[in-house]
C-alpha positions, 0 to 999 in steps of 0.5 A: 708689817713684819717681813717674813724671814724666808730663805736668803741665798748665800752671796756667791763669790765671782772669779774676779773677787777670788783673783783680787783676793789671791793677788793681794796675798801674792803682793804681800808675799812678794813684799816679804820676798823682796825684803828677804832677797834684799837682805841676802844680796846685802849680805853677799855684797858685804861678805865680798867686800869684807873678803876683798879688804882682808885679802888686800890688807894681807897682801899689802902687809906681807909686802911691807914686811918683805920690803922691811927685811930686804930694804926695798924702796917705797916705789916698789911698795907703791906699785904693789899697793896698786896691784893688790888693792882689788875690787872683788865684788861679785855684783859689779859692772862686768855681768858677762864675766861675773856670770861665767866666773863668779868665784874667780872674778876680781877687777882692778879699780881703774876699770870701775866707775866713779861709784864703785871702787877700792883704794888704799894708802899708807900715811906717815905720822906727819899725815903725808901719803907715802904710798898709795893705790892711785893708778900708775904704770908698773913693770918688772925689770930684771937686770941679772940673776939674783940682782938686788935691783930686780923687781917692780918699778913704777911710773907715777905721774905724781912723783915724776913731774915731767911733761912727757910722763903726763903726755904718756897718761894722756895717750893711755886714756885717749887709747881707752876712750869709748872702751867699756869695761865689759868689752874685753879690751885692755892696754899694755906697755911694750917697753923697748928701753926706759930711764930707770932709777934703781934707788927709788924704783921709778922708771920712764919709758924711752921707746915703747909701744902702747897697745890696745888689745882685745881677746881674739874670740871676744870672750873670757870663757877661757883663762888663756886665749889668743889676743889681737891688737886693736890700736896702738901709740908709739911712745918716745921720750928723751930725758936728761936727768942724772938720777935715771939710767937709760936701759935697753931691754932684750926682746925674747932672747932666752931666760939668761939674757939680761936686762929684760922686762915683763910687759907693763900695765896700768894698775890701781884706783883711777885718778878720779876716784882716788882724788875725789875720795882722798880724805877717806885714806888720809888718816893717821892713827897715833895709837900703834896698837889700834885696829879699826874698821867701819861700815856705813850705809846699806845694800844700796850704798855701802862704804867700808873702811879699815885702818891698821898700824904698819911700820915702813922704814922703821917708822910707825904709819897707818895703812888705810883701805876704803871700799865704796859700793853703789848698787844703782846701775850694777848687776846687783840691782839687775839681779834684785829687780829680776828676782822680784819681778820673777817672783811677782809674776810667778805669784800672780800666775799661782794666784790666777791658777788658784782663783781659776780652780776655786772658781771651777769648784764654786761653779760646780757647787753652785750648779749642784745647789741650783739643781738640788733646789730646782729638784726640791721645788719641782718635786714639792710642786708635783707631789702637791697634786696627788697629796691634794687628791688623797686628802680630798678622797680621804675627806669624802670617805670620812663623810661615811654615807656612800655606796660601796662601789664609790668607796672602793673607787675612792680607795683605789684612787688613793692607792694610785696617788700613793703609788705615783708619789712613791714612784716619783720619790724613788726616781728622784732618789735614783737621779740623785744617786746617778749624779753622785760621783760613784765608782764606774766599773766599765765593761763592753755593753750592747745597748741594743740588747739592753733596750730589747730586754727593757722593751720585753717588760712592756710587751703586753702594753705594746700589743694593746696599743699596736706599737711595733718595735724594730731592732737594727744592729748593735751599739757596743759601748764601754760603760758601767752596766748598772747606770747604762741599764738605767739610762736605756730603760728610761729611754725605752719607757719614755718611748713606750709612754709617748708613742702614738697608738699604732706607731713604731719604735726603732732602736739602731746604731748610727755612726757609733751612736745609740738611737731610739726613735718613736712616732708622735702625734705632734712636735714637742719642744725639747729645750728643757725636756732633760731637766727634772719634772719636765713633760713637754707641756707647761701644765704638767698636770698629767700623771702619765709619768714623773718627768724624770725619765730623760733627766735620769738617762742624761745624768747616767750617760754623763756619768759614763762620759757620754752625752744624750741629745734629743730632738723632735719633728712633727711625727718623730721623737729622737733620742741618741747617746753619743760617745 
C-alpha cells in the first residue's frame, strides 16, 4: 500500500546541537591561532637570539681590535668575552623583570639554567681555546692616571691552578646556594688587596669580602635602588709566586688616589653549561675569509652558532658563538599556553553566545510556525461547519420545489454563514497583523474611556438583555492607540457576549491595572481561552463568536509590552491588562 506523502515537519535544531557545531568551529579557529601564535613566538625568539649574537660579536671583535692596537694581554680579552657574551632573550627565566623591562632585559649566562645559555670562545689554529666566556671573577684595577697597566683583570680557575682559587669559587656557589635567578640577589667581591700579574692581567684576591646582596625594596622597577647585604664570606689567601705582585687598594679616598679598584663580579657562562657544550665552540676555520652561521631546531628547542675569523696577536683564529634556547619551563612556554587558553576560552564563550542567540531566534521562529499551523488548523476546522451548512442549504435550494418562506429562510441562513465566515477570516487577519512586529506610536490612553466608547456600540443589546455597565475611575496607559483599541473592544465584546441575562459588567482600575468583570452563569476553564478559536468548551459548535477575541486582546497587549490575565469563578469572569 502506497503511503500518503503528507506534510513532513522540518527537523528542529536543539541548543546542544548548535553549541556543539559552534564549538567545533572554535576548536578549528583555536588550532589555527595556536599555529600562528607559535610562529610569532618562534620568530620573536629567533630575532632576539640573532640580535644578541650580533651585539655580542660586535663588542667582542671591537675589543679584539683595540687589544691588537694597544697590545693588551689575553686575560683582558677573556674577561671582556665573559662580560659581553650576553643571553638577551625576552622570554627567559626572569618573568618579573622581563615584564617590567622587556626592551632592557639582558642577563649574563651564569644566571641561566642548563638549557638556556650563551657561550663564546676564540680558538687558535692548533684547536686550542685561548679565550672564552667561561664564568670567572673580573675586576677593574687602576694603578695611576693613564697607566698602561690599568684595565680589566680576571681570576680564572682554569688558568690559575691554585687550591685557594678553587676554594674561592666553592665559597661563591655556597653563598648562592638556594638562590633563584628571579629573587633579585647577586654576589659582589669587595677586594681590599690582591695578588696581581700585570703581564697576563690575572689576579687572586688576598683580602676580600664576598657579599650576597639584594635590592632593599625587592624590586628591579628602578635602575638604581638601595641594596642590603644578606650574607657574606671573608676571603683570605696567601700566595708565594714571583709572577704576582701584592697590591693594596685604597678605599673611597678620592679619584686621584691610586691604586684603587672597582667592585669585582663573576661574569660569563656557567661552568656546567660551558663544559657540557664545549665542542660547540671549539671549531677552527682554516679559510680566513669564511663567515658561517647555522640555525637548528624550532621554537621548542633552538640552537644557533656563528663562526667568524679574527686575528689575535697577529695570528688567525676563529671566534665561535653558540646560543641554546629550550622553551620548556620558560616564560615563552607560559605565554604560549596562556595565549592559547585565553583564545580557546574566548572562542568557546563566543560559541556559547552565538548558540544561545541562534537558539532564541529558532525558538521564536518555531513558536510562530506552531502558532500559524495551529491557527490554520483551527480556522479550517471552524470554517468547515458554516461551509457545510451553506452547501446543505444550497443543495436544498437546487431541488427547487419549496415554499417561498422556506426558500427565503434558507437564503438568510446562507448569508448568516457567509457573514460568520467572513468575520472569522477578518479577525484572523487582525490577529496576524497584531502579531507582526509593527511600529508602535505610544501615547497616553485612558482604557476606561476606550471601553466606554466600545460599549456604546452594544447599547441596544445591553438594554434588551437588561445588563448593567458600571465605569469606575480611569486607567491611563502609555500605549499604541490602534492596537489597544482593538484589545479593549474585544474584551468588551467578549463580556457583552457571555454576560448572563440581567447581569452586570464592571470596568475599573485596580493597582494600576485595567479590569473588566462580568457575571456568568457557571465557571469556565480559562487555561486555553487565550489561544485562537477557544470558546470555553470542547465542542466549539456554537457560532456566538469566533473564539478569537481574547487571543486578539492578548496579542495586542503583548505588542505594547503588557500582559493579559484572565480568571473565572462560579459567577464572575475577570480579565485584566497588567503593565
